[in-house]
C-alpha positions as CSV (number, residue, x, y, z in Angstrom):
1,M,8.3,3.1,-12.5
2,A,5.8,6.1,-12.2
3,K,5.0,8.0,-15.5
4,S,6.8,11.4,-15.9
5,L,4.8,14.0,-14.7
6,S,6.8,16.7,-15.9
7,G,7.1,18.4,-19.3
8,A,10.8,18.6,-19.4
9,L,12.8,15.5,-20.9
10,T,14.7,13.0,-18.8
11,D,18.2,11.9,-19.0
12,E,17.1,8.8,-20.7
13,E,15.0,10.9,-23.1
14,K,17.5,13.3,-23.9
15,R,20.0,10.4,-24.8
16,I,17.4,8.9,-27.2
17,V,16.5,12.2,-28.7
18,R,20.2,12.5,-29.5
19,A,20.5,9.3,-31.2
20,L,17.6,9.8,-33.2
21,L,18.5,13.3,-34.3
22,D,21.8,11.7,-35.4
23,K,19.7,9.2,-37.7
24,G,18.1,12.1,-39.4
25,Q,14.6,11.4,-37.9
26,R,12.3,14.5,-38.0
27,N,11.4,16.5,-34.9
28,Q,7.6,15.7,-35.0
29,D,8.2,12.3,-35.0
30,I,10.8,12.0,-32.2
31,Q,8.3,14.1,-30.3
32,A,5.3,11.8,-31.1
33,L,7.6,8.7,-29.9
34,I,8.7,10.4,-26.5
35,N,5.0,11.4,-25.8
36,I,3.7,8.0,-25.9
37,G,2.6,7.2,-22.2
38,R,3.7,10.3,-20.7
39,S,1.7,11.9,-18.2
40,A,2.7,15.4,-19.3
41,T,3.6,15.6,-22.8
42,I,6.4,17.6,-24.2
43,N,6.5,20.2,-27.0
44,G,8.6,20.5,-30.2
45,A,11.0,23.2,-28.2
46,R,12.2,20.4,-25.9
47,I,13.6,18.4,-29.1
48,S,15.0,21.5,-30.3
49,E,16.9,22.2,-27.2
50,V,18.7,18.9,-27.2
51,K,20.4,20.2,-30.6
52,K,21.6,22.9,-28.8
53,I,23.5,20.8,-26.2
54,K,26.9,20.4,-27.8
55,N,28.2,17.3,-25.5
56,Q,24.9,15.6,-25.2
57,E,25.4,11.9,-24.8
58,S,23.7,9.6,-27.4
59,A,21.8,6.3,-26.7
60,S,23.5,3.0,-27.7
61,E,21.5,0.9,-30.2
62,E,20.6,-1.3,-27.4
63,E,18.9,1.5,-25.3
64,I,16.8,2.7,-28.6
65,E,15.6,-0.7,-29.1
66,F,14.5,-1.1,-25.9
67,F,12.9,2.3,-25.5
68,Y,11.0,1.5,-28.7
69,K,9.9,-1.7,-27.2
70,K,8.6,0.2,-24.0
71,K,6.5,2.6,-26.2
72,Q,5.2,-0.5,-28.2
73,S,4.0,-2.1,-24.9
74,Y,1.9,1.1,-23.9
75,D,-1.7,0.1,-23.4
76,L,-3.6,3.2,-24.5
77,K,-6.9,2.0,-22.9
78,T,-5.5,1.5,-19.4
79,G,-2.3,3.8,-19.3
80,L,-0.1,0.7,-18.3
81,D,3.2,-0.1,-19.7
82,L,4.5,-3.8,-19.6
83,Y,8.1,-2.7,-18.3
84,D,7.1,0.3,-16.0
85,D,3.7,-1.2,-14.6
86,E,4.3,-4.8,-14.6
87,R,2.8,-5.1,-10.9
88,L,-0.3,-3.2,-11.9
89,I,-0.8,-5.5,-15.1
90,R,-0.4,-8.7,-12.9
91,A,-2.7,-7.5,-10.2
92,R,-5.3,-6.7,-12.8
93,E,-5.0,-9.9,-14.7
94,A,-4.8,-12.1,-11.5
95,M,-8.4,-10.7,-10.3
96,I,-9.6,-11.1,-13.9
97,L,-8.5,-14.7,-13.8
98,A,-9.9,-15.1,-10.2
99,V,-13.2,-13.9,-11.4
100,Q,-13.3,-15.9,-14.9
101,V,-12.7,-19.1,-12.9
102,F,-15.4,-18.4,-10.4
103,N,-17.8,-17.7,-13.6
104,S,-16.8,-20.9,-15.3
105,A,-19.2,-23.5,-15.4
106,A,-16.5,-26.2,-16.3
107,I,-14.5,-25.4,-13.0
108,G,-15.3,-26.7,-9.8
109,F,-12.4,-25.6,-8.1
110,K,-13.7,-22.1,-7.5
111,T,-13.4,-21.1,-3.7
112,E,-9.8,-22.3,-3.6
113,V,-8.8,-20.8,-7.1
114,F,-10.3,-17.1,-6.1
115,S,-9.0,-16.9,-2.6
116,V,-5.3,-17.8,-3.9
117,L,-5.6,-15.4,-6.9
118,A,-7.3,-12.7,-5.1
119,N,-4.4,-12.7,-2.6
120,I,-2.1,-12.5,-5.4
121,A,-3.8,-9.5,-7.0
122,W,-4.0,-7.5,-3.8
123,T,-0.6,-8.0,-2.8
124,Y,0.8,-6.9,-6.3
125,L,-1.5,-3.9,-5.8
126,L,-0.3,-2.9,-2.4
127,H,3.5,-3.5,-3.3
128,E,3.0,-1.0,-6.0
129,H,1.4,1.8,-3.9
130,Y,4.4,1.3,-1.4
131,E,7.0,1.3,-4.0
132,R,5.5,4.4,-5.7
133,N,5.8,5.7,-2.1
134,G,9.5,5.1,-1.7
135,I,9.0,2.0,0.8
136,A,10.8,-0.9,-0.1
137,T,8.6,-4.2,-0.3
138,V,11.8,-6.6,-0.3
139,D,13.8,-6.7,2.3
140,S,17.9,-7.6,2.7
141,S,16.7,-11.5,2.7
142,D,15.0,-11.0,-0.6
143,R,11.6,-11.6,1.4
144,S,8.8,-9.3,0.0
145,L,5.9,-8.4,2.2
146,L,3.2,-10.5,2.6
147,L,-0.8,-9.2,2.3
148,S,-1.4,-10.2,5.7
149,Q,1.7,-7.9,7.0
150,M,0.6,-5.0,4.6
151,I,-2.9,-4.6,5.8
152,E,-1.9,-4.5,9.3
153,R,0.5,-1.4,8.9
154,N,-0.7,1.9,10.0
155,D,0.1,3.5,6.5
156,C,-2.0,0.9,4.7
157,P,-4.5,2.8,2.2
158,L,-7.3,0.5,2.6
159,S,-10.4,1.1,4.7
160,S,-11.1,-1.0,7.9
161,G,-13.9,-3.0,6.0
162,M,-11.8,-3.7,2.9
163,R,-8.7,-4.9,5.6
164,D,-11.5,-7.0,7.3
165,N,-12.6,-8.6,4.1
166,L,-9.0,-9.2,3.0
167,R,-8.4,-10.9,6.5
168,S,-11.1,-13.4,5.8
169,I,-9.9,-14.1,2.2
170,I,-6.3,-14.8,3.6
171,G,-8.1,-17.2,6.3
172,I,-9.8,-19.1,3.6
173,R,-6.8,-19.1,1.4
174,N,-4.8,-20.6,4.4
175,Q,-7.0,-23.4,4.4
176,V,-7.1,-24.4,0.8
177,E,-4.5,-27.3,1.1
178,H,-6.3,-29.0,3.7
179,K,-10.0,-28.6,3.2
180,L,-12.8,-29.5,0.8
181,F,-15.0,-26.5,0.4
182,R,-17.7,-27.9,-1.8
183,K,-20.7,-25.5,-0.5
184,G,-18.3,-22.6,0.5
185,D,-18.3,-21.2,-3.0
186,L,-21.9,-19.9,-2.2
187,I,-21.3,-19.4,1.7
188,W,-18.5,-16.9,0.8
189,L,-20.0,-15.4,-2.3
190,G,-20.6,-12.1,-0.5
191,L,-16.9,-11.8,0.8
192,F,-15.5,-12.7,-2.7
193,Q,-18.1,-10.0,-4.4
194,A,-16.7,-7.5,-2.1
195,C,-13.2,-8.5,-2.5
196,C,-13.7,-7.6,-6.2
197,L,-15.6,-4.3,-5.7
198,N,-12.9,-3.1,-3.2
199,F,-10.2,-4.0,-5.5
200,D,-11.7,-2.2,-8.3
201,K,-12.4,1.1,-6.1
202,T,-8.7,0.8,-4.7
203,L,-7.2,0.5,-8.2
204,G,-9.2,3.6,-9.4
205,D,-8.5,5.6,-6.2
206,L,-4.4,4.9,-6.2
207,F,-4.0,4.6,-9.8
208,G,-6.6,6.1,-11.8
209,E,-10.0,5.3,-13.1
210,K,-8.7,4.1,-16.6
211,L,-7.3,1.1,-14.8
212,S,-11.3,-0.2,-13.7
213,L,-11.9,-3.8,-14.4
214,A,-15.4,-2.8,-15.1
215,P,-14.9,-2.9,-19.1
216,E,-13.5,-6.6,-18.8
217,L,-15.8,-7.6,-16.1
218,P,-19.0,-6.0,-16.7
219,F,-21.7,-5.3,-14.0
220,A,-19.6,-4.5,-11.2
221,L,-17.8,-7.6,-11.3
222,Q,-20.8,-10.0,-10.6
223,F,-19.8,-13.4,-10.4
224,M,-23.2,-15.4,-11.4
225,R,-26.7,-14.6,-12.3
226,P,-28.9,-15.1,-9.0
227,N,-30.6,-18.4,-9.1
228,I,-33.7,-19.1,-6.6
229,E,-33.3,-22.7,-7.1
230,Q,-29.7,-22.5,-5.8
231,V,-30.4,-20.5,-2.9
232,N,-33.2,-22.5,-1.7
233,I,-31.3,-25.8,-1.8
234,L,-28.4,-24.3,0.0
235,N,-30.9,-23.0,2.6
236,K,-32.2,-26.5,2.9
237,Y,-29.1,-28.5,4.0
238,E,-26.8,-28.1,7.0
239,I,-23.5,-26.8,6.0
240,P,-20.5,-29.3,6.7
241,P,-19.2,-28.7,10.1
242,H,-15.8,-28.0,8.8
243,I,-17.0,-25.2,6.6
244,E,-19.0,-24.0,9.6
245,A,-16.2,-23.7,11.5
246,I,-13.7,-22.2,8.9
247,D,-16.7,-19.4,8.7
248,A,-17.1,-19.0,12.2
249,R,-13.4,-18.6,12.6
250,I,-12.8,-15.9,10.0
251,S,-15.4,-13.7,11.4
252,E,-15.0,-14.4,14.9
253,T,-13.0,-11.3,15.9
254,L,-15.4,-8.7,14.3
255,T,-18.2,-7.0,15.7
256,L,-21.5,-6.8,14.3
257,E,-20.9,-3.4,12.9
258,Q,-18.0,-4.8,11.2
259,R,-19.7,-8.0,9.7
260,N,-22.4,-5.4,8.4
261,D,-20.0,-3.3,6.6
262,I,-20.7,-3.6,3.0
263,E,-16.8,-3.3,2.3
264,Y,-16.3,-6.6,4.3
265,K,-19.1,-8.4,3.1
266,F,-21.3,-7.6,-0.2
267,R,-25.3,-7.8,0.0
268,V,-28.1,-7.0,-2.1
269,V,-31.6,-7.2,-1.6
270,F,-33.4,-8.1,-4.6
271,T,-36.9,-8.4,-5.5
272,L,-38.7,-10.8,-8.4
273,D,-40.4,-8.7,-10.8
274,A,-43.6,-9.7,-11.9
275,A,-43.0,-12.2,-14.2
276,S,-43.1,-16.0,-14.6
277,K,-40.3,-17.8,-13.0
278,R,-38.5,-18.8,-16.3
279,S,-38.7,-15.1,-17.7
280,A,-38.2,-13.2,-14.3
281,H,-35.5,-10.6,-13.9
282,F,-34.2,-8.9,-10.9
283,E,-34.2,-5.5,-9.3
284,F,-31.4,-4.8,-7.3
285,V,-31.9,-2.7,-4.0
286,H,-29.0,-1.1,-2.2
287,P,-29.4,-2.7,1.4
288,D,-28.7,0.9,3.1
289,S,-31.4,2.7,1.1
290,D,-34.7,3.4,2.4
291,D,-36.0,0.7,0.3
292,G,-33.5,-1.9,1.3
293,R,-34.4,-1.1,4.9
294,Q,-38.2,-1.8,4.4
295,I,-37.8,-4.9,2.6
296,Q,-38.2,-7.8,4.9
297,N,-37.6,-10.9,2.9
298,I,-34.4,-11.3,0.7
299,L,-36.4,-12.9,-1.9
300,V,-40.0,-12.2,-2.5
301,N,-41.7,-14.5,-5.0
302,Y,-44.8,-12.4,-6.5
303,K,-48.1,-13.7,-8.3
304,P,-48.0,-13.3,-12.0
305,G,-49.2,-10.1,-13.3
306,D,-53.0,-10.8,-13.7
307,H,-53.3,-11.5,-9.8
308,L,-51.4,-8.4,-8.6
309,Y,-53.1,-6.0,-11.2
310,P,-56.5,-7.3,-11.5
311,F,-58.6,-3.9,-12.0
312,K,-59.2,-2.2,-15.4
313,P,-59.6,1.4,-15.1
314,N,-63.6,1.4,-14.9
315,T,-63.3,-1.1,-12.1
316,V,-61.1,1.2,-10.2
317,C,-63.5,4.1,-10.5
318,E,-66.3,1.9,-9.4
319,L,-64.4,0.5,-6.5
320,V,-63.2,4.0,-5.5
321,T,-66.7,5.7,-5.6
322,K,-68.2,2.9,-3.5
323,A,-65.4,3.1,-0.8
324,T,-65.6,6.8,-0.6
325,G,-69.3,7.7,-1.6
326,M,-67.9,10.2,-3.9
327,K,-68.3,10.3,-7.7
328,F,-64.9,9.3,-9.1
329,S,-65.1,9.1,-13.0
330,S,-62.6,8.1,-15.4
331,Y,-61.4,11.7,-15.8
332,N,-60.8,11.9,-12.1
333,H,-58.8,8.7,-12.7
334,M,-56.9,9.9,-15.6
335,R,-55.9,13.1,-13.9
336,A,-54.9,11.1,-10.8
337,W,-52.5,8.7,-12.4
338,R,-50.9,11.5,-14.2
339,L,-50.6,13.4,-10.8
340,Y,-49.0,10.7,-9.3
341,G,-46.9,9.0,-11.9
342,A,-48.7,5.5,-12.1
343,R,-48.1,5.3,-15.9
344,P,-46.7,7.2,-18.4
345,P,-48.5,9.4,-21.0
346,T,-50.8,7.9,-23.7
347,K,-48.8,7.0,-26.9
348,S,-45.7,7.0,-24.8
349,K,-42.5,5.4,-26.5
350,Q,-42.3,3.6,-23.2
351,P,-45.6,2.5,-22.1
352,E,-43.8,-0.2,-19.8
353,N,-42.4,2.3,-17.6
354,T,-45.1,2.5,-14.8
355,N,-44.9,2.8,-11.1
356,K,-44.9,-1.2,-10.2
357,Q,-46.6,-0.7,-6.9
358,Y,-49.6,0.6,-8.6
359,C,-49.9,-0.4,-12.4
360,I,-48.2,-2.5,-15.4
361,F,-48.7,-2.2,-19.1
362,H,-49.7,-5.4,-21.0
363,P,-48.1,-5.6,-24.1
364,A,-50.3,-8.3,-25.5
365,H,-53.5,-6.1,-25.6
366,K,-51.7,-2.9,-25.0
367,D,-53.4,-1.7,-22.2
368,Y,-52.8,-1.0,-18.2
369,T,-54.4,-2.4,-15.3
370,Y,-54.0,-1.6,-11.7
371,S,-53.2,-3.0,-8.2
372,Q,-55.3,-3.0,-4.9
373,A,-52.7,-0.6,-3.7
374,W,-53.6,2.0,-6.4
375,V,-57.3,1.5,-5.3
376,D,-56.5,1.9,-1.6
377,F,-54.3,4.7,-2.3
378,L,-56.8,6.7,-4.5
379,V,-59.5,6.2,-1.8
380,E,-57.3,7.6,0.7
381,Q,-56.7,10.5,-1.6
382,V,-60.4,11.1,-2.3
383,N,-61.6,10.9,1.3
384,D,-59.1,14.1,1.9
385,P,-60.9,17.2,0.3
386,E,-57.8,18.9,0.0
387,K,-56.1,16.2,-2.0
388,F,-59.1,15.3,-3.9
389,K,-59.3,18.9,-5.1
390,K,-55.4,18.6,-6.0
391,I,-56.5,15.6,-8.5
392,N,-58.9,17.8,-10.2
393,S,-57.1,21.0,-10.5
394,K,-56.5,22.4,-13.9
395,N,-53.0,23.6,-12.6
396,Q,-51.5,19.9,-13.2
């Protein structure tokens, strides 16, 4: 049942108000109770109006008890009510369970459980959408619309990429009883990730941002921390034939453009920041961004910082002077890193916020060193009279 969008009392609320007034409750207390969970709240005048209705029917004790239960079940964080929004509550819980099972180190039954629970989550979500739009989801034979049927309807609210993704999830779900998946957990990780992100977006678009799962599942519903060794092992071994066959079957009808749709299969390009492997962290790049299109290798394992950034400021000046034949002083260098943002200002509270292409900060000895790319960049600037003039300009 949709929340009341009107500032007027419903027939049910009028009966409740009449009964509570007869019990001697104060107007403001009744008003506060009625307004719990209402999209459009009422003012005190609506309570007073009920007093003036001579033949207003009064609610029974059972109705009053149930009304209180409904109000007590209202979740202030999501705006959902156990009695009016049961499908949405179940949809959210099914997807949360799917992700939690996939994340659990103790559970090996990941692909199977995720595909089943995701199917349930999406089914409840779309049932609620259709019911709120006056479209019955259960026929005269007590059969409800299947997810596979709803995503093929012309009035389906999902994008083509989202529907392609769900067709694949359903295809995997249909194989659960017959196959052992093993490496399928990683093979279809992108499909599952997209399924979660699509679910969260649809939930917000159709029913409001308050229902987002992000607070319960931080970092965009991420399933697992990227693991270089795991990816390398996966790439070394052949995929079992039956997994390969299922993978081919669920995507065989898709065009290249459809397979590349980020709503069909989620992909990130990530680079390993300069650090030892044990303490490495990841920088995620959207595949459709300029940086993402330029990155050729999905995983780039960089060398430690001392190898990538070997030059101290004085050495940079000497190399630039030698390469250009122009005197390049430490003063010139200071103006250059300020102009081009290679590193933050002296005494910055965040000295590590450098342009990693050119420079890094060493917290151990609190200084900066620079890369060959920085030297090459400066040589290019100094060889251009106008650009060198800009470096030395007092108008920086």
